[in-house]
C-alpha positions in Angstrom: 22.7 -22.6 -31.5 19.0 -23.1 -31.0 16.6 -20.5 -29.6 13.4 -21.2 -27.6 11.1 -20.3 -30.5 12.8 -22.9 -32.8 12.5 -25.5 -30.0 8.9 -24.6 -29.6 8.3 -25.3 -33.3 10.0 -28.6 -33.1 8.1 -29.6 -30.0 4.8 -28.8 -31.7 5.7 -30.9 -34.8 6.5 -33.8 -32.5 3.2 -33.4 -30.7 1.0 -33.1 -33.9 3.2 -35.1 -36.3 2.4 -32.7 -39.1 3.6 -29.2 -40.1 0.0 -28.1 -40.6 -1.0 -29.1 -37.1 2.0 -27.4 -35.6 1.4 -24.3 -37.6 -2.2 -24.1 -36.4 -1.1 -24.6 -32.8 1.5 -21.9 -32.9 -0.4 -19.4 -35.1 2.2 -19.7 -37.9 2.1 -20.5 -41.6 2.8 -24.1 -42.6 5.8 -22.9 -44.8 7.3 -21.1 -41.8 7.2 -24.3 -39.8 8.8 -26.3 -42.6 11.5 -23.7 -43.1 12.3 -23.8 -39.4 12.8 -27.6 -39.5 15.1 -27.4 -42.5 17.1 -24.6 -41.0 17.7 -26.4 -37.7 18.6 -29.6 -39.5 21.1 -27.7 -41.6 22.6 -26.1 -38.5 22.8 -29.4 -36.6 23.9 -31.5 -39.6 21.5 -34.4 -39.0 17.8 -35.1 -39.7 15.2 -34.5 -36.9 12.2 -36.1 -38.5 11.4 -39.0 -40.9 8.3 -39.0 -43.1 6.1 -42.0 -42.4 2.7 -42.3 -44.2 2.5 -38.5 -44.6 3.3 -37.9 -41.0 6.5 -36.7 -39.4 8.1 -39.1 -37.0 10.8 -37.7 -34.7 14.3 -39.3 -34.8 16.0 -40.5 -31.7 18.2 -37.3 -31.8 15.0 -35.1 -31.9 13.6 -36.9 -28.8 16.9 -36.4 -26.9 16.8 -32.7 -27.8 13.2 -32.4 -26.7 13.8 -34.1 -23.4 16.7 -31.7 -22.7 14.6 -28.7 -23.7 11.6 -29.5 -21.5 12.9 -27.7 -18.4 13.1 -24.5 -20.6 9.4 -24.8 -21.4 8.5 -25.3 -17.8 10.5 -22.3 -16.8 8.9 -20.2 -19.6 5.5 -21.3 -18.4 6.3 -20.4 -14.8 7.6 -16.9 -15.9 4.4 -16.3 -17.9 2.2 -17.4 -15.0 4.2 -15.1 -12.7 3.6 -12.2 -15.1 -0.1 -13.0 -15.3 -0.3 -13.0 -11.5 1.5 -9.7 -11.3 -0.9 -8.2 -13.9 -3.9 -9.5 -12.0 -2.6 -8.2 -8.7 -2.3 -11.7 -7.2 1.4 -11.4 -6.1 3.9 -8.6 -5.3 5.4 -6.7 -2.4 4.6 -3.4 -0.7 6.8 -1.8 1.9 4.9 0.7 3.9 6.1 3.3 6.5 3.8 5.2 8.8 3.7 7.4 11.8 2.4 5.9 15.0 -1.0 7.6 14.9 -1.9 6.0 11.6 -0.3 2.6 12.4 -2.8 2.4 15.3 -5.9 4.2 14.1 -6.3 3.0 10.5 -3.4 1.0 9.1 -4.3 -2.4 10.7 -7.8 -2.4 9.0 -6.4 -1.2 5.6 -3.7 -3.9 5.6 -6.1 -6.7 6.8 -8.7 -5.8 4.1 -6.1 -5.5 1.4 -4.4 -8.8 2.4 -7.8 -10.6 2.4 -8.4 -9.4 -1.2 -4.8 -10.1 -2.3 -3.3 -12.8 -0.1 -0.3 -13.2 -2.5 0.9 -9.7 -1.8 3.7 -9.5 0.8 3.2 -6.5 3.0 5.7 -4.9 5.5 4.9 -2.0 7.8 7.5 0.2 9.6 6.2 2.6 12.3 8.5 5.6 12.8 8.7 9.3 13.7 7.8 11.7 10.9 11.5 12.6 10.0 12.4 8.9 9.8 9.3 8.0 7.8 10.2 10.5 5.1 13.8 9.3 5.1 13.0 5.7 4.4 10.9 6.7 1.3 13.6 9.0 0.0 16.2 6.2 0.5 14.0 3.6 -1.3 13.6 1.5 1.8 9.8 2.0 1.7 7.6 2.2 -1.3 5.1 4.5 0.3 4.6 6.3 3.6 1.5 7.7 5.2 1.9 10.8 7.4 0.0 13.6 9.1 1.1 17.2 8.6 4.3 16.5 6.6 6.7 19.3 5.7 7.9 19.9 2.2 10.8 17.8 0.8 12.1 18.3 -2.7 12.8 14.6 -3.2 9.3 13.5 -2.3 5.9 13.7 -3.8 2.8 14.1 -1.6 -0.6 12.8 -2.5 -3.3 14.3 -0.3 -5.6 11.7 1.2 -7.8 13.8 3.5 -7.9 16.7 5.9 -8.1 15.7 9.6 -9.6 18.0 12.1 -8.3 18.7 15.6 -10.8 17.5 18.2 -11.0 17.3 22.0 -11.2 13.9 23.6 -12.6 13.8 27.1 -14.6 11.8 29.6 -18.3 11.7 28.9 -19.1 13.2 32.3 -16.6 16.1 31.8 -18.2 19.5 31.5 -16.3 19.9 28.1 -18.5 17.1 26.7 -21.5 19.4 27.1 -20.0 22.1 24.9 -20.9 22.4 21.3 -17.2 23.2 20.6 -14.1 23.5 22.7 -11.7 26.4 22.6 -8.2 27.0 23.9 -9.6 29.0 26.9 -11.8 26.0 27.8 -8.7 23.8 27.8 -6.4 26.2 29.6 -7.2 25.2 33.2 -7.5 21.5 32.4 -4.8 18.7 32.7 -4.0 18.4 29.0 -2.3 15.5 27.2 -0.9 16.4 23.8 2.0 16.6 21.4 5.3 18.2 22.3 5.8 21.7 21.0 9.1 20.4 19.6 7.3 18.4 16.9 5.4 19.8 14.0 1.9 19.1 15.2 2.6 20.4 18.7 3.9 23.6 17.2 0.7 24.0 15.1 -1.4 23.5 18.2 0.7 26.0 20.2 0.2 28.6 17.4 -3.5 28.0 17.5 -3.5 28.6 21.3 -1.4 31.7 20.9 -3.9 33.3 18.5 -6.5 32.9 21.3 -4.1 34.5 23.8 -3.6 31.2 25.6 -0.2 29.4 26.2 -0.1 25.7 25.1 1.5 23.8 28.0 0.3 20.2 28.2 0.8 18.6 31.6 1.5 15.4 29.8 3.6 15.7 26.6 3.7 12.9 24.0 5.5 12.5 20.8 2.5 10.8 19.1 -1.1 11.8 19.3 -2.3 8.2 19.7 -0.4 8.0 23.0 -2.3 11.1 24.3 -5.6 9.6 23.3 -4.9 6.4 25.3 -3.9 8.4 28.3 -7.4 10.0 28.3 -9.0 6.7 27.6 -7.3 5.4 30.8 -8.8 8.2 32.8 -6.4 11.1 33.0 -7.1 14.6 31.6 -8.3 15.6 28.2 -6.5 15.7 24.8 -6.4 17.9 21.8 -5.5 15.5 18.9 -6.5 14.5 15.4 -9.9 12.9 14.9 -8.6 9.5 13.8 -6.5 9.1 17.0 -9.5 10.2 19.1 -11.9 7.8 17.3 -9.5 4.9 17.6 -10.1 4.8 21.4 -13.7 6.0 21.4 -15.9 3.8 23.7 -18.7 4.3 26.1 -17.7 6.8 28.7 -15.6 9.0 26.3 -16.7 11.9 24.1 -15.3 13.8 21.1 -16.0 17.5 20.7 -15.1 19.8 17.9 -12.2 22.3 18.4 -12.4 26.0 17.6 -10.7 27.9 16.1 -10.6 25.2 13.4 -7.3 23.5 13.2 -6.6 20.8 10.6 -3.8 18.5 9.6 -3.2 17.1 6.1 -3.1 13.3 5.8 -0.9 12.4 2.9 0.7 9.4 1.0 4.3 10.0 0.4 6.2 8.7 -2.7 9.7 9.2 -4.1 9.9 11.6 -7.1 12.5 9.4 -8.7 10.7 6.1 -8.5 7.5 5.1 -10.3 5.2 3.4 -7.8 4.1 -0.2 -8.6 0.6 -1.1 -9.5 0.2 -2.7 -6.1 1.4 0.4 -4.3 -1.2 2.5 -6.2 -3.9 0.0 -5.2 -2.9 0.2 -1.6 -3.0 4.0 -1.6 -6.5 3.9 -3.0 -7.5 1.3 -0.4 -6.1 3.6 2.3 -8.0 6.6 0.9 -11.3 4.7 0.7 -11.0 3.4 4.3 -10.1 6.9 5.5 -13.2 8.4 3.8 -15.4 5.8 5.5 -13.8 6.4 8.9 -14.2 10.1 8.7 -17.8 9.8 7.8 -18.3 7.6 10.9 -16.5 10.1 13.0 -18.6 13.0 11.8 -21.7 10.9 12.6 -20.4 10.1 16.1 -19.7 13.7 16.9 -23.0 14.8 15.6 -24.8 12.1 17.6 -23.0 13.0 20.8 -24.0 16.7 20.4 -27.7 15.9 20.6 
């Protein structure tokens, strides 16, 4: 019978006691306010205001209506505030999926920095193997995923973040640490920790070794490159892994050396082709890209410094 706009007009008239004051408050013309009052009184069949000394005094019925309508105005104000918070990026939700290497090497910093800037954003992180990471984005269980060396998938869109180089992680007193670059032949006789040939990155490394006439047969096979980096950090063997995984464990006593022939892995954000990403998801992707750029610059400086 009554809509919220009509109730808002009546509420303003009660507050200002004149149609002119109500009109100025609502950005309407005075005749429009008067017409609204007459229309509502006609629909209801009883007067809502009495004119007293050129001012409009609400009837008892008007005050009862206004009391019942107040929760509606509170709800409207809450919705408007929620919309303003969403627009300003103060609230929202981001569901993230990531492979283990990125969940360890970079994701904690990105999430912490993002959450400090936007504490009202709810963030969830799922760490999974590559196939599963792509599946949760396709199924809509994740808003965005971050992966290394993904394969093509018709239902997914890939946004390239950076190109990661393969590097050798070894002990600082290892002879490999004295080389300007490490080749498959340098690694062949060494106890090597690295990705399984059964996974995509392991296959890429095996192909690189094969082109140099060397078989890729790590003595310690891992599904994820961050596991290989930690094995070396704990004192066993050397690893051929991505530079982020190597840098995540770098400390005194360890060294990172460039690998030749050059081998690189694409670092990408993965989105569904059928779903438009939220503003918060886009902000998070940019934060991830900015953090990656900074880390890669630090890694380049660390490698260059250790070569001197």
